[in-house]
C-alpha positions as CSV (number, residue, x, y, z in Angstrom):
1,M,25.6,16.5,-4.8
2,E,27.7,19.6,-5.5
3,N,29.8,20.6,-2.5
4,L,29.1,23.9,-0.8
5,A,32.3,25.6,-2.1
6,K,31.3,24.9,-5.7
7,I,27.8,26.0,-5.1
8,L,28.9,29.3,-3.6
9,L,31.2,30.0,-6.6
10,V,28.3,29.4,-9.0
11,N,26.0,31.5,-6.8
12,L,28.2,34.5,-7.1
13,S,28.0,34.6,-10.9
14,L,24.4,33.7,-10.8
15,L,23.4,36.5,-8.4
16,L,25.2,39.0,-10.6
17,S,23.1,38.1,-13.5
18,L,19.7,37.9,-11.8
19,P,17.0,40.6,-11.8
20,S,17.5,42.9,-8.8
21,F,14.1,42.0,-7.3
22,W,15.3,38.4,-7.0
23,V,18.5,39.3,-5.1
24,Q,17.0,40.3,-1.8
25,A,18.4,38.2,1.0
26,E,21.3,35.8,1.7
27,E,20.0,33.9,4.6
28,C,18.1,30.7,4.2
29,Q,14.5,31.1,5.4
30,F,13.7,27.4,5.2
31,E,13.9,24.6,7.8
32,P,14.1,20.8,7.6
33,W,10.6,19.5,7.0
34,Q,10.4,15.8,5.8
35,E,12.0,13.4,3.4
36,Y,10.7,11.6,0.3
37,K,12.8,8.6,-0.9
38,Q,15.8,10.0,1.1
39,Q,15.3,13.3,-0.5
40,K,15.4,16.2,2.0
41,L,12.6,18.7,1.8
42,L,12.8,22.1,3.5
43,R,9.9,24.4,4.2
44,N,9.6,28.0,5.3
45,P,7.9,28.9,8.6
46,T,4.7,30.2,6.9
47,K,4.3,27.0,5.0
48,S,3.9,29.0,1.8
49,A,6.8,27.4,0.1
50,F,9.1,24.3,0.2
51,L,12.2,23.3,-1.7
52,F,14.4,20.4,-2.6
53,Q,17.6,19.8,-4.5
54,T,18.2,16.8,-6.7
55,E,20.5,15.5,-9.4
56,H,17.9,13.1,-10.7
57,K,16.4,14.1,-14.1
58,A,13.8,12.4,-16.4
59,I,12.3,14.1,-19.4
60,D,8.5,14.1,-20.1
61,A,6.9,14.6,-23.5
62,D,3.3,14.1,-22.3
63,G,0.8,16.7,-23.5
64,A,2.7,17.4,-26.7
65,P,0.5,16.7,-29.7
66,N,3.4,14.7,-31.3
67,A,4.5,12.8,-28.2
68,Y,3.3,9.4,-29.3
69,H,2.6,7.7,-32.7
70,P,1.1,4.4,-33.6
71,E,4.3,3.5,-35.5
72,N,6.4,4.7,-32.5
73,T,7.8,7.7,-34.4
74,G,6.8,10.3,-31.8
75,L,8.9,12.3,-29.5
76,D,8.8,9.5,-26.9
77,N,8.6,5.7,-27.1
78,Y,5.0,4.6,-26.9
79,L,6.0,1.9,-24.4
80,N,6.5,4.8,-21.9
81,A,2.8,5.5,-22.4
82,G,1.8,1.9,-21.7
83,Y,1.1,1.2,-25.3
84,P,0.5,-1.4,-26.7
85,N,1.3,-4.0,-24.1
86,S,0.0,-2.5,-20.8
87,N,-3.5,-1.9,-19.6
88,W,-2.7,1.6,-18.3
89,W,-2.2,3.4,-21.6
90,N,-5.5,5.2,-21.2
91,S,-4.0,7.2,-18.3
92,V,-1.6,8.8,-20.8
93,L,-3.4,8.5,-24.1
94,V,-6.9,9.7,-25.0
95,A,-9.2,6.7,-25.8
96,D,-11.1,6.7,-29.1
97,P,-14.8,7.5,-28.3
98,S,-15.9,5.1,-30.9
99,D,-13.8,2.3,-29.6
100,P,-12.5,2.9,-26.0
101,T,-10.2,-0.2,-26.2
102,K,-7.9,1.8,-28.6
103,P,-6.2,5.2,-28.3
104,Y,-7.6,8.0,-30.5
105,V,-5.6,9.0,-33.5
106,Q,-5.7,12.6,-34.6
107,T,-7.5,13.0,-37.9
108,N,-6.5,16.6,-38.8
109,G,-4.1,19.4,-37.9
110,D,-0.3,19.5,-37.9
111,F,0.0,16.2,-36.2
112,A,-2.6,14.1,-37.8
113,G,-1.8,10.4,-37.3
114,Y,-0.5,10.9,-33.8
115,F,-2.2,9.8,-30.6
116,I,-3.4,12.5,-28.2
117,S,-1.3,12.6,-25.1
118,K,-2.8,13.7,-21.8
119,T,-1.5,15.5,-18.8
120,S,-3.0,15.4,-15.3
121,L,-3.5,19.1,-15.5
122,F,-5.8,20.3,-18.3
123,D,-8.0,23.1,-19.5
124,K,-11.5,22.1,-18.4
125,S,-13.0,24.4,-21.0
126,K,-11.6,22.3,-23.9
127,A,-12.9,19.0,-25.2
128,D,-11.1,15.7,-24.7
129,L,-10.2,15.4,-28.3
130,D,-8.7,19.0,-28.4
131,V,-5.0,18.7,-28.2
132,S,-4.9,22.2,-26.6
133,R,-6.7,20.8,-23.6
134,Y,-3.5,19.4,-22.3
135,V,-0.2,21.0,-21.2
136,D,2.3,20.8,-24.1
137,A,5.7,19.5,-22.8
138,T,7.5,21.2,-25.7
139,K,6.2,24.6,-24.9
140,I,5.3,24.8,-21.2
141,P,7.9,24.3,-18.4
142,Y,6.4,21.8,-16.0
143,L,7.3,19.5,-13.2
144,V,5.9,15.9,-12.7
145,Y,5.0,14.8,-9.2
146,P,5.4,11.1,-8.4
147,G,2.1,9.6,-7.2
148,K,3.1,9.1,-3.6
149,F,4.6,12.6,-3.4
150,Y,1.5,14.2,-4.8
151,N,-0.5,12.5,-2.1
152,K,1.7,13.7,0.7
153,K,0.2,16.3,2.9
154,G,1.5,19.8,2.2
155,T,2.9,19.2,-1.2
156,G,0.1,21.1,-3.0
157,R,-1.8,20.3,-6.1
158,L,-1.8,20.4,-9.8
159,G,-1.4,23.9,-11.3
160,D,0.9,25.1,-8.5
161,I,3.8,27.4,-9.5
162,G,7.4,26.9,-8.8
163,V,10.9,28.0,-9.8
164,A,13.9,25.8,-10.6
165,V,17.5,26.8,-10.6
166,N,20.4,24.9,-12.1
167,L,23.1,25.1,-9.5
168,K,25.8,24.3,-12.0
169,S,25.0,26.7,-14.7
170,G,22.9,29.3,-13.0
171,E,20.1,29.0,-15.5
172,H,16.6,29.2,-14.0
173,S,13.0,28.9,-15.0
174,A,9.5,29.2,-13.5
175,F,7.3,26.1,-14.0
176,V,3.9,24.7,-13.2
177,V,3.1,21.3,-11.7
178,A,1.3,19.7,-14.6
179,D,1.5,15.9,-14.4
180,V,1.4,13.0,-11.9
181,G,3.8,10.2,-12.7
182,P,4.4,6.7,-11.5
183,T,3.7,6.1,-7.8
184,N,7.2,5.4,-6.6
185,A,9.2,7.6,-9.0
186,S,11.9,9.9,-7.8
187,L,11.6,13.7,-7.8
188,G,13.0,15.5,-10.8
189,E,10.9,14.5,-13.8
190,M,10.4,17.6,-16.0
191,S,8.9,18.6,-19.3
192,M,11.0,19.1,-22.4
193,A,10.5,22.8,-22.2
194,L,11.7,23.0,-18.5
195,A,14.8,20.9,-19.4
196,E,15.7,23.2,-22.2
197,N,15.2,26.3,-20.0
198,L,17.6,24.8,-17.4
199,G,20.4,24.2,-19.9
200,G,19.3,21.0,-21.7
201,N,20.2,20.7,-25.4
202,N,18.1,18.7,-27.9
203,V,16.6,16.8,-25.0
204,N,15.3,13.3,-25.8
205,P,12.5,11.9,-23.7
206,R,13.2,8.4,-25.1
207,N,16.6,8.0,-23.4
208,G,17.1,11.2,-21.3
209,A,19.9,12.5,-23.6
210,G,20.5,16.2,-23.6
211,A,19.2,16.7,-20.0
212,P,20.7,19.7,-18.2
213,K,23.8,19.0,-16.2
214,G,24.2,19.6,-12.5
215,D,21.9,19.6,-9.4
216,I,18.6,21.3,-9.8
217,L,17.1,23.3,-6.9
218,Y,13.3,23.4,-7.0
219,V,11.1,25.8,-4.9
220,L,7.4,25.1,-4.9
221,F,4.5,27.2,-3.7
222,P,1.8,24.8,-2.7
223,F,-1.8,25.8,-3.4
224,S,-0.6,28.9,-5.3
225,S,-3.0,27.6,-8.0
226,R,-5.9,28.9,-5.9
227,S,-4.7,32.4,-6.7
228,Y,-3.5,31.6,-10.2
229,P,-5.8,29.0,-11.7
230,W,-4.9,27.1,-14.9
231,P,-4.8,27.8,-17.8
232,L,-2.0,30.4,-17.8
233,E,0.1,31.8,-20.6
234,L,3.8,31.1,-20.7
235,D,4.7,34.7,-19.8
236,E,2.3,34.6,-16.9
237,I,4.0,31.5,-15.4
238,H,7.3,33.3,-15.5
239,K,6.0,36.5,-14.0
240,I,4.1,34.7,-11.2
241,G,7.2,32.6,-10.4
242,E,9.4,35.6,-10.1
243,E,6.9,37.4,-7.9
244,L,6.4,34.3,-5.6
245,V,10.2,33.9,-5.2
246,G,10.5,37.6,-4.4
247,S,7.9,37.2,-1.7
248,I,10.0,34.7,0.2
249,G,13.3,36.6,0.2
250,G,14.5,36.2,-3.4
251,T,16.6,33.7,-5.2
252,A,19.7,34.4,-3.2
253,S,17.9,33.2,-0.1
254,I,16.8,29.9,-1.5
255,I,20.2,29.1,-3.1
256,T,21.8,29.4,0.3
257,C,19.5,26.6,1.5
258,A,21.1,24.2,-0.9
259,S,23.9,23.4,1.6
260,Q,21.3,22.3,4.1
261,Q,20.3,19.3,1.9
262,E,23.8,17.7,1.8
């Protein structure tokens, strides 16, 4: 973890660059709540938000129309989708309606020949074989919840909005909770788009290369999806994230909470 002195130095430059409506308070409004895999979680008194800080990062390509390919030439290794040697591939890849024992291969469009990769969050108005039904990891900044974390009381649900801040670089981004990953995974798996927004460079889901450096501070607004149901446009995600952070005291307030997680 970054020590408090380094965090404060980064925070000074960060606060000078943030929109004024984010810089509203300098006192942490969060209190210790619980732990997940030795990861400390803090929650505000109204239970409208919680946060955590982690150095762990994993990059997710799920939902991208070119995420996985039968010849393993997609953005990610098809072994990470459980294909072809595992029996859980259909939790990541859309099954072929004519032969459910095999993944469906796109027959037209820009990514004909690729499988269709799913996300746990999806647009219910779209058909299963419509790639736009799923949350594209290359375009939408999203966070992945480990299975056990998703099932914990108070952590919210799919479609909830949050904001992430890179405590090393100061880069920040709103995001949506769009996928549920392996049961016992660590917190910190993010879409390619979120990784790029937080300072990543040519991120590679296959091996994690190009991931943003430094600890990432995440603030989540559980059940915010009730007020802002999916689907949302990219600019809507960012606008909602900014408004929600402002409602709990601004980015300056949540950054001061980082020292409480050491």
